[in-house]
VOBA-1610 file (N, C-alpha, C; in pm, whole numbers, padded with zeros to 5 digits, always signed):
BEGIN
Met+00084-00121+00000Met+00000+00000+00000Met+00087+00125+00000Ile+00051+00221-00085Ile+00121+00349-00088Ile+00070+00436+00027Val+00162+00506+00095Val+00125+00595+00205Val+00170+00736+00168Ala+00080+00833+00188Ala+00111+00972+00153Ala+00059+01065+00261Asp+00118+01184+00266Asp+00061+01288+00353Asp-00070+01340+00293Val-00068+01364+00162Val-00186+01416+00093Val-00201+01344-00040Ala-00321+01299-00068Ala-00356+01249-00201Ala-00444+01353-00269Val-00412+01385-00394Val-00491+01479-00473Val-00560+01400-00582Ile-00693+01400-00579Ile-00772+01324-00676Ile-00824+01420-00783Gly-00778+01401-00906Gly-00810+01491-01016Gly-00696+01589-01037Leu-00634+01585-01154Leu-00516+01666-01180Leu-00540+01764-01296Gly-00659+01824-01295Gly-00688+01933-01387Gly-00638+02063-01329Ala-00711+02172-01353Ala-00665+02305-01313Ala-00635+02312-01163Met-00731+02275-01080Met-00714+02288-00935Met-00621+02181-00879Gly-00637+02058-00926Gly-00556+01949-00873Gly-00410+01963-00906Ala-00378+02004-01030Ala-00237+02023-01067Ala-00173+02131-00982Ala-00246+02242-00962Ala-00193+02351-00880Ala-00173+02308-00736Ala-00271+02236-00680Ala-00260+02192-00541Ala-00147+02091-00524Ala-00135+01996-00617Ala-00029+01894-00606Ala+00108+01960-00606Trp+00128+02056-00698Trp+00258+02124-00702Trp+00285+02201-00573Arg+00188+02279-00529Arg+00212+02362-00411Arg+00233+02278-00285Leu+00162+02168-00272Leu+00180+02080-00157Leu+00318+02014-00159Ala+00357+01964-00275Ala+00489+01901-00286Ala+00600+02003-00263Arg+00580+02123-00313Arg+00680+02229-00295Arg+00699+02261-00147Arg+00595+02245-00068Arg+00603+02269+00076Arg+00658+02150+00153Gly+00692+02042+00083Gly+00754+01928+00148Gly+00661+01814+00182Ala+00534+01823+00147Ala+00441+01713+00175Ala+00468+01596+00081Arg+00446+01475+00130Arg+00449+01356+00044Arg+00315+01351-00029Val+00319+01374-00159Val+00197+01390-00238Val+00184+01277-00338Val+00063+01222-00345Val+00026+01131-00453Val-00088+01197-00529Gly-00070+01219-00658Gly-00177+01272-00742Gly-00234+01162-00829Ile-00366+01159-00842Ile-00434+01051-00915Ile-00530+01114-01016Asp-00529+01059-01138Asp-00624+01105-01239Asp-00666+00986-01325Arg-00794+00980-01355Arg-00845+00866-01434Arg-00801+00872-01579Phe-00752+00990-01623Phe-00698+01005-01757Phe-00552+01047-01744Ala-00495+01101-01850Ala-00356+01146-01849Ala-00354+01295-01882Pro-00366+01381-01782Pro-00373+01524-01809Pro-00241+01580-01862Pro-00254+01689-01941Pro-00378+01755-01984Pro-00451+01672-02090His-00583+01666-02077His-00665+01584-02165His-00793+01659-02201Glu-00878+01598-02282Glu-00999+01663-02333Glu-01126+01605-02273Arg-01117+01540-02158Arg-01232+01470-02103Arg-01294+01542-01983Gly-01247+01663-01953Gly-01298+01734-01837Gly-01327+01880-01868Ser-01274+01969-01782Ser-01304+02111-01791Ser-01185+02196-01836Ser-01065+02140-01835Ser-00944+02222-01849Ser-00875+02198-01982His-00945+02228-02090His-00886+02213-02223His-00953+02313-02318Gly-00918+02305-02445Gly-00979+02395-02542Gly-00891+02509-02584Glu-00760+02499-02557Glu-00657+02592-02608Glu-00646+02723-02531Thr-00757+02782-02489Thr-00752+02914-02426Thr-00856+02925-02315Arg-00823+03005-02213Arg-00918+03044-02109Arg-00897+03192-02079Ile-01006+03267-02071Ile-00996+03410-02038Ile-00946+03426-01895Thr-00859+03524-01876Thr-00823+03565-01741Thr-00834+03717-01731Arg-00878+03764-01618Arg-00896+03906-01592Arg-00876+03928-01443Gln-00872+04051-01398Gln-00835+04080-01260Gln-00954+04125-01175Ala-01037+04216-01226Ala-01156+04260-01153Ala-01269+04164-01187Ile-01325+04098-01085Ile-01414+03985-01109Ile-01558+04021-01075Gly-01643+04031-01179Gly-01782+04065-01159Gly-01864+03956-01093Glu-01814+03832-01094Glu-01886+03724-01026Glu-01881+03736-00875Gly-01796+03825-00824Gly-01786+03846-00680Gly-01652+03908-00646Glu-01654+04019-00573Glu-01529+04086-00539Glu-01435+03997-00460Glu-01491+03898-00388Glu-01406+03809-00309Glu-01310+03728-00396Leu-01339+03720-00527Leu-01254+03644-00618Leu-01137+03726-00672Thr-01148+03858-00667Thr-01044+03942-00726Thr-00906+03918-00665Pro-00890+03904-00532Pro-00755+03875-00480Pro-00697+03745-00535Phe-00781+03646-00564Phe-00731+03520-00620Phe-00682+03543-00764Ala-00757+03622-00841Ala-00715+03650-00978Ala-00583+03726-00980Leu-00570+03825-00893Leu-00447+03903-00888Leu-00328+03816-00848Arg-00347+03731-00748Arg-00237+03643-00706Arg-00205+03541-00816Ala-00307+03489-00882Ala-00284+03391-00988Ala-00202+03451-01101His-00228+03577-01137His-00150+03639-01244His-00002+03640-01209Ala+00030+03668-01083Ala+00171+03667-01042Ala+00228+03526-01048Ile+00149+03426-01009Ile+00199+03289-01009Ile+00222+03238-01150Trp+00133+03274-01246Trp+00156+03229-01384Trp+00292+03278-01433Arg+00326+03401-01400Arg+00456+03454-01442Arg+00571+03380-01371Glu+00551+03342-01245Glu+00654+03265-01174Glu+00676+03130-01242Ile+00568+03066-01282Ile+00580+02935-01347Ile+00649+02950-01482Glu+00613+03054-01556Glu+00680+03077-01684Glu+00830+03093-01665Ala+00870+03169-01564Ala+01012+03190-01539Ala+01082+03060-01500Ala+01011+02974-01426Ala+01072+02849-01379Ala+01079+02743-01487Thr+00986+02745-01582Thr+00977+02636-01678Thr+01008+02675-01822Gly+01001+02803-01852Gly+01017+02847-01991Gly+00891+02832-02074Ala+00783+02784-02013Ala+00657+02767-02085Ala+00588+02903-02103Arg+00512+02916-02210Arg+00432+03038-02231Arg+00289+03007-02190Leu+00245+03065-02080Leu+00115+03032-02020Leu+00013+03144-02032Phe+00056+03269-02013Phe-00034+03383-01999Phe-00002+03484-02110Val-00101+03506-02198Val-00085+03601-02307Val-00170+03725-02275Glu-00104+03838-02256Glu-00172+03959-02210Glu-00219+04039-02330Thr-00347+04021-02364Thr-00407+04090-02479Thr-00497+04206-02437Gly-00526+04217-02308Gly-00634+04303-02261Gly-00765+04228-02265Cys-00858+04269-02179Cys-00990+04206-02172Cys-01097+04314-02183Leu-01190+04296-02277Leu-01298+04392-02301Leu-01432+04329-02260Leu-01503+04395-02172Leu-01638+04355-02133Leu-01735+04455-02192Ile-01835+04407-02266Ile-01937+04493-02327Ile-02072+04455-02268Ala-02144+04554-02219Ala-02275+04529-02157Ala-02348+04661-02142Arg-02470+04653-02094Arg-02546+04772-02059Arg-02540+04790-01908Arg-02527+04912-01863Arg-02522+04939-01719Arg-02653+04893-01656Gly-02643+04837-01535Gly-02761+04790-01464Gly-02822+04666-01522Asp-02747+04591-01602Asp-02796+04467-01664Asp-02862+04377-01559Pro-02991+04342-01574Pro-03061+04268-01468Pro-03037+04118-01471Ala-02976+04066-01576Ala-02960+03921-01588Ala-02869+03869-01478Arg-02906+03752-01423Arg-02824+03689-01320Arg-02734+03585-01387Arg-02604+03609-01374Arg-02505+03517-01429Arg-02410+03478-01317His-02391+03347-01300His-02314+03296-01187His-02368+03353-01055Gly-02501+03365-01048Gly-02566+03406-00924Gly-02566+03555-00897Arg-02513+03638-00989Arg-02505+03782-00965Arg-02563+03859-01083Asp-02627+03973-01052Asp-02673+04061-01158Asp-02575+04177-01174Ala-02607+04269-01265Ala-02527+04392-01285Ala-02379+04360-01298Phe-02345+04269-01389Phe-02208+04218-01401Phe-02109+04330-01432Leu-02145+04419-01524Leu-02055+04529-01558Leu-02032+04620-01439Asp-02138+04656-01368Asp-02125+04745-01252Asp-02042+04679-01142Arg-02061+04550-01123Arg-01982+04479-01020Arg-01834+04472-01059Thr-01809+04454-01188Thr-01671+04452-01234Thr-01603+04586-01209Leu-01673+04694-01242Leu-01619+04828-01218Leu-01593+04852-01070Ala-01686+04808-00985Ala-01668+04825-00841Ala-01546+04750-00791Ala-01526+04626-00840Ala-01410+04549-00800Ala-01280+04614-00847Ala-01281+04667-00969Ala-01161+04733-01021Ala-01124+04854-00936Arg-01224+04931-00898Arg-01197+05050-00816Arg-01150+05012-00677Arg-01211+04911-00619Arg-01174+04871-00483Arg-01031+04820-00475Phe-00989+04742-00577Phe-00858+04677-00571Phe-00754+04747-00659Gly-00787+04862-00712Gly-00689+04938-00788Gly-00646+04874-00917Val-00739+04805-00984Val-00709+04740-01112Val-00715+04845-01224Ala-00610+04857-01302Ala-00608+04953-01413Ala-00717+04918-01513His-00794+05018-01555His-00902+04993-01648His-00946+05123-01715Glu-01025+05110-01821Glu-01089+05222-01889Glu-01236+05189-01906Thr-01320+05293-01908Thr-01459+05276-01951Thr-01472+05342-02088Leu-01541+05274-02179Leu-01547+05316-02318Leu-01691+05322-02366Gly-01723+05421-02449Gly-01851+05425-02516Gly-01848+05337-02639Ala-01967+05317-02699Ala-01977+05230-02816Ala-01890+05283-02931Asp-01888+05415-02952Asp-01807+05472-03060Asp-01658+05448-03034Asp-01617+05459-02907Asp-01476+05434-02873Asp-01436+05291-02909Ile-01526+05197-02878Ile-01497+05056-02906Ile-01484+05034-03055Arg-01578+05090-03134Arg-01574+05070-03279Arg-01447+05128-03341Arg-01405+05243-03291Arg-01283+05305-03346Arg-01159+05221-03314Arg-01154+05170-03191Arg-01034+05097-03149Arg-01030+04956-03207Trp-01147+04894-03213Trp-01155+04755-03263Trp-01267+04749-03368Pro-01238+04780-03492Pro-01343+04792-03594Pro-01414+04662-03626His-01363+04550-03580His-01430+04422-03602His-01538+04396-03497Leu-01555+04487-03400Leu-01658+04476-03297Leu-01760+04588-03318Ala-01889+04556-03309Ala-01994+04654-03340Ala-02097+04659-03226Pro-02066+04724-03114Pro-02163+04736-03005Pro-02276+04830-03041Ala-02390+04811-02974Ala-02504+04902-02989Ala-02473+05034-02920Ala-02548+05139-02960Ala-02520+05274-02910Ala-02531+05283-02758Asp-02619+05200-02697Asp-02638+05210-02551Asp-02553+05110-02474Glu-02459+05045-02540Glu-02371+04951-02470Glu-02242+05021-02428Thr-02188+04975-02317Thr-02068+05035-02257Thr-01957+04930-02252Gly-01834+04976-02264Gly-01721+04886-02254Gly-01639+04910-02128Tyr-01594+04802-02070Tyr-01494+04806-01962Tyr-01371+04736-02019Phe-01259+04808-02026Phe-01137+04749-02083Phe-01030+04743-01975Glu-00977+04622-01959Glu-00874+04596-01858Glu-00746+04554-01931Pro-00647+04641-01939Pro-00528+04608-02018Pro-00450+04489-01964Gly-00463+04458-01836Gly-00390+04346-01776Gly-00455+04212-01795Gly-00571+04206-01862Gly-00637+04079-01888Gly-00578+04011-02010Gly-00630+03894-02040Gly-00582+03820-02156Gly-00630+03677-02152Tyr-00546+03586-02198Tyr-00587+03446-02194Tyr-00474+03356-02146Leu-00516+03245-02089Leu-00426+03140-02044Leu-00432+03024-02141Arg-00325+02948-02149Arg-00320+02827-02231Arg-00337+02709-02136Pro-00460+02657-02120Pro-00488+02564-02010Pro-00406+02437-02013Glu-00390+02378-02132Glu-00312+02254-02137Glu-00168+02279-02093Ala-00110+02391-02137Ala+00027+02423-02099Ala+00037+02454-01950Cys-00064+02522-01894Cys-00064+02552-01750Cys-00063+02424-01667Ile-00146+02329-01705Ile-00154+02204-01630Ile-00025+02123-01647Ala+00024+02112-01770Ala+00147+02036-01793Ala+00264+02095-01714Ala+00275+02227-01710Ala+00386+02291-01639Ala+00378+02264-01489Gln+00258+02273-01431Gln+00245+02251-01287Gln+00265+02104-01250Leu+00222+02014-01336Leu+00248+01872-01308Leu+00397+01842-01317Ala+00466+01904-01411Ala+00611+01885-01419Ala+00680+01939-01294Leu+00634+02054-01245Leu+00690+02110-01122Leu+00657+02022-01002Ala+00538+01965-01000Ala+00501+01876-00890Ala+00592+01753-00887Arg+00614+01693-01004Arg+00705+01578-01010Arg+00845+01617-00963Ala+00893+01732-01010Ala+01027+01777-00973Ala+01039+01800-00823Ala+00927+01836-00759Ala+00927+01859-00614Ala+00905+01730-00535Gly+00889+01617-00604Gly+00879+01489-00535Gly+00743+01424-00537Ala+00643+01485-00601Ala+00510+01423-00604Ala+00511+01299-00692Thr+00433+01200-00652Thr+00410+01081-00733Thr+00277+01099-00805Leu+00278+01088-00938Leu+00156+01106-01016Leu+00115+00973-01077Arg-00006+00931-01044Arg-00060+00804-01094Arg-00171+00838-01194Leu-00139+00820-01323Leu-00231+00858-01429Leu-00302+00735-01483Asp-00414+00760-01554Asp-00497+00651-01606Asp-00534+00553-01494Glu-00569+00610-01381Glu-00607+00531-01263Glu-00734+00592-01203Thr-00834+00510-01182Thr-00964+00558-01136Thr-00983+00530-00988Val-01021+00633-00914Val-01055+00615-00772Val-01195+00558-00762Leu-01206+00447-00690Leu-01334+00379-00674Leu-01407+00419-00548Ser-01332+00444-00441Ser-01398+00478-00314Ser-01300+00546-00220Leu-01357+00620-00126Leu-01283+00683-00017Leu-01344+00636+00114Arg-01259+00604+00210Arg-01309+00565+00343Arg-01227+00640+00447Ala-01290+00740+00509Ala-01221+00824+00606Ala-01224+00760+00744Gly-01108+00754+00809Gly-01098+00704+00944Gly-01048+00813+01037Ala-01013+00775+01158Ala-00969+00872+01258Ala-00834+00931+01224Ala-00746+00853+01160Ala-00609+00897+01136Ala-00573+00909+00989Ser-00657+00860+00898Ser-00622+00862+00757Ser-00746+00841+00672Val-00726+00855+00541Val-00830+00823+00444Val-00778+00710+00357Glu-00854+00603+00351Glu-00816+00488+00269Glu-00881+00502+00132Ile-00798+00496+00029Ile-00842+00517-00109Ile-00828+00386-00184Glu-00936+00342-00245Glu-00932+00224-00330Glu-00940+00270-00475Thr-00847+00225-00558Thr-00849+00256-00700Thr-00857+00127-00779Asp-00867+00139-00909Asp-00869+00019-00993Asp-00730-00042-01009Lys-00629+00019-00943Lys-00493-00035-00949Lys-00430-00059-00812Gly-00508-00043-00705Gly-00452-00069-00574Gly-00508+00020-00466Ala-00435+00027-00354Ala-00480+00101-00237Ala-00379+00207-00199Ile-00430+00318-00148Ile-00346+00429-00103Ile-00401+00476+00030Ser-00312+00504+00124Ser-00351+00560+00253Ser-00292+00699+00264Ala-00377+00797+00290Ala-00332+00937+00297Ala-00385+01004+00422Gly-00303+01091+00478Gly-00348+01166+00595Gly-00460+01262+00561Arg-00451+01324+00445Arg-00555+01413+00396Arg-00577+01386+00248Val-00696+01419+00199Val-00729+01402+00058Val-00787+01532+00005Val-00739+01574-00110Val-00797+01686-00184Val-00874+01626-00302Val-01004+01650-00306Val-01086+01602-00417Val-01107+01718-00513Ala-01037+01713-00626Ala-01047+01815-00730Ala-01090+01749-00860Ala-01192+01666-00848Ala-01231+01577-00959Ala-01337+01636-01050Gly-01371+01763-01032Gly-01463+01829-01124Gly-01594+01754-01139Ala-01630+01723-01264Ala-01758+01659-01292Ala-01768+01518-01234Phe-01656+01458-01198Phe-01658+01324-01139Phe-01673+01328-00987Ala-01667+01447-00928Ala-01676+01458-00782Ala-01813+01418-00725Pro-01926+01456-00787Pro-02054+01420-00726Pro-02071+01270-00704Ala-02037+01190-00803Ala-02053+01045-00789Ala-01953+00987-00690Leu-01830+01040-00690Leu-01728+00989-00599Leu-01761+01022-00454Leu-01807+01143-00428Leu-01830+01188-00291Leu-01967+01150-00237Gly-02068+01152-00323Gly-02204+01125-00277Gly-02249+01228-00174Gly-02338+01188-00084Gly-02384+01277+00023Gly-02435+01409-00031Pro-02404+01522+00037Pro-02457+01651-00008Pro-02402+01693-00144Phe-02287+01640-00181Phe-02225+01681-00307Phe-02302+01628-00428Ala-02366+01513-00412Ala-02447+01461-00523Ala-02564+01552-00554Arg-02610+01627-00454Arg-02722+01720-00473Arg-02674+01858-00518Leu-02558+01903-00467Leu-02514+02040-00491Leu-02434+02058-00619Leu-02366+01955-00665Leu-02275+01969-00779Leu-02340+01908-00903Arg-02348+01987-01009Arg-02422+01947-01128Arg-02334+01959-01252Pro-02290+01847-01311Pro-02212+01855-01434Pro-02297+01899-01552Thr-02243+01988-01633Thr-02313+02036-01752Thr-02218+02031-01872Arg-02278+02014-01988Arg-02204+02005-02115Arg-02202+02140-02183Gln-02083+02185-02224Gln-02067+02313-02291Gln-02008+02290-02430Thr-02037+02382-02521Thr-01989+02369-02658Thr-01907+02492-02697Leu-01794+02469-02762Leu-01703+02572-02809Leu-01701+02571-02961His-01688+02689-03021His-01687+02698-03167His-01569+02783-03214Trp-01515+02749-03332Trp-01409+02825-03395Trp-01456+02873-03533Arg-01425+02999-03565Arg-01453+03054-03697Arg-01324+03109-03757Ala-01309+03095-03888Ala-01192+03149-03956Ala-01208+03299-03977Ala-01101+03374-03952Ala-01102+03517-03980Ala-01083+03540-04129Asp-01166+03628-04187Asp-01150+03664-04328Asp-01015+03732-04349Ala-00959+03718-04466Ala-00825+03773-04492Ala-00815+03922-04461Pro-00911+04008-04502Pro-00896+04152-04472Pro-00900+04184-04323Ala-00966+04098-04244Ala-00982+04125-04101Ala-00885+04045-04015Arg-00799+03967-04076Arg-00714+03875-03998Arg-00621+03949-03903Ala-00563+04060-03949Ala-00472+04135-03863Ala-00545+04196-03745Ala-00667+04250-03770Ala-00746+04308-03661Ala-00783+04202-03558Trp-00822+04084-03606Trp-00859+03979-03513Trp-00737+03925-03438Ala-00622+03920-03501Ala-00502+03873-03432Ala-00463+03967-03319Ala-00494+04098-03334Ala-00459+04198-03233Ala-00575+04226-03137Ser-00679+04147-03143Ser-00799+04172-03062Ser-00774+04140-02914Pro-00845+04209-02824Pro-00847+04162-02686Pro-00938+04041-02673Val-00929+03972-02562Val-01035+03878-02529Val-01158+03961-02493Tyr-01277+03903-02505Tyr-01398+03983-02484Tyr-01508+03897-02423Ile-01592+03964-02346Ile-01713+03906-02288Ile-01825+04002-02324Trp-01930+03951-02389Trp-02034+04039-02444Trp-02168+03994-02389Leu-02225+04076-02300Leu-02355+04047-02239Leu-02460+04129-02313His-02553+04062-02380His-02639+04136-02473His-02789+04114-02453Gly-02831+04037-02355Gly-02974+04013-02339Gly-03010+03988-02194Pro-03142+03973-02166Pro-03189+03962-02028Pro-03178+03824-01967Gly-03152+03722-02048Gly-03145+03586-01996Gly-03007+03550-01944Pro-02997+03449-01858Pro-02868+03413-01800Pro-02766+03365-01902Phe-02812+03318-02018Phe-02718+03271-02121Phe-02717+03360-02245Asp-02769+03483-02230Asp-02766+03579-02340Asp-02632+03653-02340Tyr-02528+03580-02357Tyr-02395+03640-02367Tyr-02301+03541-02434Phe-02187+03592-02477Phe-02084+03506-02533Phe-01948+03566-02500Tyr-01847+03487-02517Tyr-01711+03535-02493Tyr-01622+03481-02605Gly-01504+03542-02621Gly-01419+03497-02729Gly-01277+03549-02715Phe-01196+03516-02817Phe-01052+03535-02811Phe-01001+03598-02940Pro-00876+03644-02938Pro-00815+03687-03064Pro-00799+03569-03159Ala-00770+03599-03285Ala-00741+03493-03381Ala-00607+03429-03348Ile-00606+03298-03339Ile-00484+03221-03320Ile-00472+03128-03439Asp-00365+03142-03514Asp-00348+03067-03640Asp-00468+03087-03733Gly-00521+03210-03733Gly-00628+03246-03826Gly-00768+03210-03781Glu-00783+03144-03663Glu-00915+03104-03616Glu-00951+03177-03487Val-01078+03210-03475Val-01131+03280-03357Val-01222+03184-03281Lys-01187+03159-03156Lys-01269+03072-03070Lys-01370+03157-02993Ser-01493+03106-02982Ser-01597+03176-02909Ser-01696+03074-02853Ala-01767+03113-02748Ala-01863+03022-02684Ala-01957+03101-02597Thr-02064+03035-02556Thr-02151+03086-02451Thr-02158+02976-02345Glu-02253+02983-02255Glu-02276+02876-02159Glu-02417+02823-02177Cys-02437+02699-02136Cys-02571+02641-02139Cys-02589+02554-02016Asp-02709+02502-02000Asp-02745+02429-01878Asp-02781+02285-01911Glu-02707+02225-02002Glu-02737+02089-02047Glu-02676+01987-01951His-02759+01924-01871His-02712+01834-01766His-02648+01709-01824Val-02540+01662-01759Val-02470+01540-01796Val-02488+01438-01684Asp-02546+01323-01716Asp-02567+01220-01615Asp-02437+01149-01579Asp-02358+01114-01679Asp-02236+01038-01655Asp-02121+01104-01730Pro-02033+01177-01660Pro-01925+01247-01730Pro-01823+01153-01795Ala-01824+01026-01756Ala-01730+00931-01815Ala-01766+00895-01959Cys-01895+00908-01993Cys-01936+00866-02127Cys-02043+00958-02186Tyr-02031+01088-02161Tyr-02131+01181-02215Tyr-02111+01198-02365Asp-02214+01247-02432Asp-02211+01265-02577Asp-02125+01387-02610Arg-02013+01364-02674Arg-01921+01472-02708Arg-01940+01523-02851Ala-02031+01461-02924Ala-02057+01506-03061Ala-02135+01637-03060Val-02107+01723-03157Val-02176+01852-03170Val-02267+01845-03292Ala-02393+01881-03275Ala-02490+01875-03385Ala-02442+01961-03502Pro-02467+01917-03625Pro-02417+01991-03743Pro-02464+02135-03750Asp-02584+02163-03699Asp-02637+02300-03709Asp-02608+02384-03585Ala-02535+02330-03487Ala-02513+02403-03361Ala-02429+02528-03384Gly-02328+02519-03469Gly-02243+02634-03493Gly-02318+02749-03557Ala-02399+02718-03658Ala-02475+02823-03725Ala-02576+02887-03631Ala-02639+02807-03545Ala-02734+02861-03448Ala-02664+02952-03347Phe-02545+02913-03305Phe-02468+02997-03212Phe-02433+03130-03277Val-02387+03127-03400Val-02351+03251-03469Val-02474+03342-03485Ala-02586+03284-03523Ala-02708+03364-03542Ala-02756+03425-03411Gly-02743+03352-03302Gly-02795+03401-03174Gly-02703+03497-03102His-02573+03495-03134His-02479+03575-03057His-02391+03666-03142His-02333+03616-03248His-02237+03695-03325His-02302+03790-03424Ala-02418+03752-03479Ala-02478+03829-03588Ala-02500+03975-03548Gly-02448+04065-03629Gly-02461+04208-03602Gly-02361+04261-03502Arg-02278+04176-03445Arg-02183+04219-03342Arg-02038+04200-03383Leu-02008+04090-03449Leu-01871+04060-03490Leu-01862+04066-03642Ala-01756+04127-03693Ala-01735+04137-03838Ala-01606+04065-03877Gly-01600+04025-04003Gly-01477+03969-04056Gly-01452+03824-04023Leu-01560+03748-03997Leu-01545+03606-03965Leu-01628+03524-04062Gly-01577+03408-04100Gly-01648+03317-04188Gly-01730+03216-04110Ala-01761+03107-04175Ala-01843+03002-04114Ala-01765+02931-04003Val-01838+02859-03918Val-01775+02778-03813Val-01693+02668-03878Thr-01568+02657-03837Thr-01477+02558-03894Thr-01470+02430-03812Arg-01491+02441-03682Arg-01489+02323-03595Arg-01556+02357-03464Ser-01595+02254-03389Ser-01659+02270-03259Ser-01607+02161-03166Ala-01620+02184-03037Ala-01577+02086-02938Ala-01663+02102-02814Thr-01653+02009-02722Thr-01729+02015-02597Thr-01636+02009-02477Cys-01685+02058-02365Cys-01617+02042-02237Cys-01722+02034-02127Leu-01678+02007-02006Leu-01768+01992-01892Leu-01745+02104-01791Tyr-01855+02159-01740Tyr-01851+02244-01622Tyr-01920+02168-01510Thr-01886+02203-01388Thr-01958+02150-01273Thr-02009+02269-01194Thr-02140+02286-01189Thr-02199+02408-01135Thr-02263+02383-00999Thr-02270+02490-00921Thr-02337+02487-00791Thr-02466+02569-00802Pro-02558+02558-00705Pro-02684+02631-00716Pro-02669+02782-00726Asp-02564+02839-00667Asp-02547+02985-00673Asp-02437+03027-00769Gly-02383+02933-00847Gly-02280+02966-00944Gly-02144+02995-00883Gly-02127+02966-00754Gly-01999+02992-00687Gly-01916+02866-00673Phe-01803+02880-00607Phe-01710+02769-00587Phe-01747+02693-00459Val-01694+02572-00448Val-01692+02499-00321Val-01547+02464-00292Ile-01496+02518-00182Ile-01363+02482-00130Ile-01381+02465+00020Asp-01407+02342+00060Asp-01445+02318+00200Asp-01428+02169+00231Cys-01422+02139+00359Cys-01411+02000+00401Cys-01545+01929+00384Asp-01536+01802+00354Asp-01655+01717+00353Asp-01712+01717+00495Pro-01842+01744+00511Pro-01899+01749+00647Pro-01887+01617+00721Arg-01860+01509+00650Arg-01845+01378+00714Arg-01702+01350+00759Ser-01606+01431+00712Ser-01467+01410+00752Ser-01384+01533+00721Glu-01316+01585+00824Glu-01225+01698+00806Glu-01102+01659+00725Arg-01081+01532+00705Arg-00964+01486+00630Arg-00984+01495+00478Ile-01103+01522+00433Ile-01132+01530+00289Ile-01169+01675+00256Leu-01084+01740+00178Leu-01108+01878+00135Leu-01154+01876-00010Val-01273+01928-00033Val-01332+01930-00167Val-01297+02063-00234Val-01242+02055-00355Val-01196+02174-00427Val-01237+02160-00574Ser-01281+02268-00633Ser-01290+02284-00778Ser-01423+02265-00845Pro-01534+02246-00779Pro-01660+02264-00853Pro-01679+02414-00878Cys-01624+02465-00986Cys-01607+02609-01002Cys-01700+02674-01102Ser-01805+02604-01141Ser-01916+02666-01214Ser-01874+02737-01341Gly-01765+02693-01403Gly-01728+02745-01532Gly-01644+02871-01532His-01607+02921-01414His-01525+03043-01414His-01409+03031-01316Gly-01352+02910-01307Gly-01248+02887-01208Gly-01106+02887-01258Phe-01083+02862-01388Phe-00945+02839-01430Phe-00855+02957-01398Lys-00903+03079-01421Lys-00820+03197-01400Lys-00769+03209-01257His-00841+03149-01162His-00803+03158-01021His-00722+03037-00973Ser-00708+02935-01057Ser-00664+02804-01008Ser-00526+02805-00947Ala-00433+02882-01002Ala-00298+02883-00946Ala-00299+02934-00803Ala-00380+03037-00776Ala-00389+03092-00641Ala-00466+02999-00549Ile-00567+02931-00602Ile-00642+02837-00518Ile-00553+02720-00478Gly-00470+02670-00569Gly-00377+02564-00532Gly-00285+02605-00419Glu-00234+02727-00426Glu-00149+02779-00319Glu-00226+02788-00188Ala-00351+02838-00194Ala-00431+02852-00073Ala-00465+02717-00012Val-00491+02617-00095Val-00520+02482-00045Val-00399+02428+00030Ala-00279+02445-00025Ala-00159+02399+00043Ala-00140+02470+00176Glu-00165+02600+00179Glu-00154+02673+00305Glu-00255+02624+00407Arg-00375+02598+00363Arg-00478+02550+00458Arg-00440+02415+00517Leu-00390+02324+00435Leu-00358+02191+00484Leu-00230+02188+00566Ile-00133+02269+00531Ile-00003+02264+00599Ile+00004+02364+00715Asp-00047+02485+00693Asp-00037+02589+00795Asp-00162+02602+00881Gly-00272+02541+00838Gly-00397+02550+00913Gly-00489+02660+00863Ala-00438+02751+00783Ala-00521+02859+00727Ala-00451+02914+00604Ala-00530+02966+00511Ala-00477+03028+00389Ala-00469+03179+00408Arg-00373+03241+00340Arg-00363+03387+00347Arg-00480+03454+00277Leu-00527+03397+00167Leu-00647+03449+00102Leu-00769+03384+00164Asp-00878+03458+00168Asp-00998+03415+00240Asp-01076+03311+00161Leu-01087+03190+00217Leu-01162+03083+00154Leu-01305+03070+00205Thr-01343+03148+00306Thr-01475+03131+00366Thr-01591+03156+00270Pro-01578+03244+00168Pro-01693+03260+00077Pro-01727+03133-00001Phe-01640+03033+00001Phe-01660+02912-00078Phe-01700+02793+00009Ser-01746+02821+00131Ser-01781+02713+00223Ser-01917+02655+00191Leu-01939+02532+00234Leu-02067+02466+00217Leu-02177+02529+00302Ala-02140+02602+00405Ala-02239+02655+00500Ala-02341+02744+00430Arg-02303+02808+00320Arg-02397+02900+00255Arg-02516+02829+00195Phe-02507+02697+00172Phe-02618+02622+00116Phe-02713+02568+00222Ala-02678+02586+00347Ala-02760+02528+00455Ala-02897+02595+00460
//
């Protein structure tokens, strides 16, 4: 039987960060993943993830985003990997937007408030300002822009690979293509049964994303809901290719419904990736339908891009990924109520990757020091009681 101080189950965004930070602090770490990350079977893939500093989903997240930006640069310096591309981030919306997204309304106003509170450099722009600066974007006259020059995108596969390499270098043992079957918490340890053997750990971090509800059961089976998301790529037309290559990342909130928005990226190798969110429940994340309907791309373009984005052709390809959402659209970073030895991390409702480096650091601090420097209490299970 393998014995560890901490076992980390799931080595995606949160698990890779936690495994590295724990091993760096001297803990005996075993990381386990049912696949071989970085992979395309969970939440942490798709070439790019938006990152920004002022967080409209909740001001409590802004310190994590700020700390994560510093950590990405530290990892780049240590590994030579290119993880964070600073393009600027543009948010377009109407002031006082009533739609609730990730449990919060007035997303633009909340973002501005967070930027002012934490001193995040930003500009507010009118529709004409946006059109002049980025002629491939066409906001309505009553829409406002928030531009954050320090935003941009992360390369998720590279972020995970770099942190797993650092975890190995710090002494962590990584067991890939291995499925955890059960956890049994005792007074002094947690016994883990996998399809390849047994592991005994003093503490366990469950960062299994969409696989966490079935593994944990109990309240997590009710609170954590895996959903299927679809991503689309469009080719930039030749005359607009330079403009799209120099584009910021963008989030465009354009209607009253929770999914009346889309987000996207600059052109990379001539293609522009864009997506929205949906609420399509997944019963079994191990074998969900990953095929994208032939007309899905055209419907997405008609519902979101039409009249707003210029210089793009037809959808060239599409892909799927999984989110794991909570009832209020927030995170869960808290101990299992049945055992203080099991810390649940990473049901992040589709907006967690940008914070993951800082969350991994905070998880290591909580387990080794007894408390994290950044405040984890907003992510406790108690709010659902």
